[in-house]
C-alpha positions as CSV (number, residue, x, y, z in Angstrom):
1,M,7.9,-24.1,-12.1
2,S,7.8,-20.7,-10.9
3,D,8.1,-19.2,-7.3
4,A,4.5,-18.3,-7.6
5,T,3.6,-21.8,-7.4
6,R,6.2,-22.9,-4.9
7,G,6.1,-19.6,-2.7
8,L,8.8,-17.3,-1.8
9,P,12.6,-18.5,-1.8
10,I,13.7,-18.1,1.9
11,H,17.3,-17.5,2.8
12,R,18.6,-17.4,-0.8
13,P,18.7,-14.6,-3.4
14,D,15.9,-14.2,-5.8
15,P,17.1,-13.3,-9.4
16,D,14.1,-11.6,-10.0
17,F,14.1,-9.3,-7.6
18,G,17.7,-8.9,-6.2
19,R,16.8,-9.4,-2.5
20,M,16.7,-12.3,0.1
21,Y,13.5,-12.8,1.8
22,R,14.0,-13.7,5.6
23,H,10.5,-14.5,6.5
24,P,7.6,-16.0,4.6
25,A,5.7,-12.7,4.7
26,D,8.6,-10.6,4.0
27,V,7.6,-8.8,0.8
28,L,7.5,-5.0,1.1
29,P,9.5,-3.0,3.6
30,E,7.8,-1.6,6.6
31,V,6.3,2.0,6.5
32,Q,6.5,4.1,9.5
33,L,3.9,6.9,9.2
34,G,3.7,10.0,11.6
35,R,1.2,10.7,13.9
36,G,-1.7,12.6,12.1
37,W,-0.9,11.4,9.0
38,W,-4.5,10.8,8.3
39,L,-5.8,14.5,8.6
40,L,-4.9,15.6,5.3
41,P,-6.7,12.7,3.1
42,M,-9.8,12.9,5.6
43,L,-9.9,16.6,4.9
44,A,-9.5,16.3,1.1
45,G,-12.0,13.8,1.3
46,G,-14.3,15.6,3.2
47,V,-14.3,18.8,1.0
48,A,-14.2,16.7,-2.2
49,G,-17.3,14.6,-1.0
50,W,-19.2,17.8,0.2
51,A,-18.3,19.5,-3.3
52,V,-19.9,16.7,-5.2
53,L,-23.0,16.5,-3.3
54,M,-23.6,20.2,-3.5
55,R,-22.9,19.9,-7.2
56,A,-25.4,17.2,-7.4
57,I,-28.3,18.8,-5.6
58,F,-27.6,22.5,-7.1
59,F,-26.3,22.1,-10.5
């Protein structure tokens, strides 16, 4: 039976991943993003959206 059917191993090494799971939900490391990280994707998405809209209307 695999860990997928029994759940994650807690407080023991996992040979498939080579790390220990300390909490049931401890799967990925926590990522801390800086303030304003959303500005660039928002601007790029807005510009791309307007470009697609204008292309659909005028071309």
